[in-house]
C-alpha positions, 0 to 999 in steps of 0.5 A: 721294984726294978725300972723295967717292971715299973715300965711294963706295969705302966704300959699295961695300965695305959693299954687297958685305959685305952681299950676302955676308952675305945669301947666307951667311944664305940658304945656312945649313943647321943641322947634323943630328947623331945623329937616330934615324930609326926612332924618329922614324917610330915616334913619328909612327905611334904615336897615344899619342905624339902625344896 
């Protein structure tokens, strides 16, 4: 295989990998674990907690 075609194939693979990585970055959502929603709501309404 000529060098030019090898370079083009490599470029295509790199471009595809970069596209996949960017989609993964955009779709990433951190896992939410063990959050007490009621305590969080109380902390927002409690004026002493915000000061």
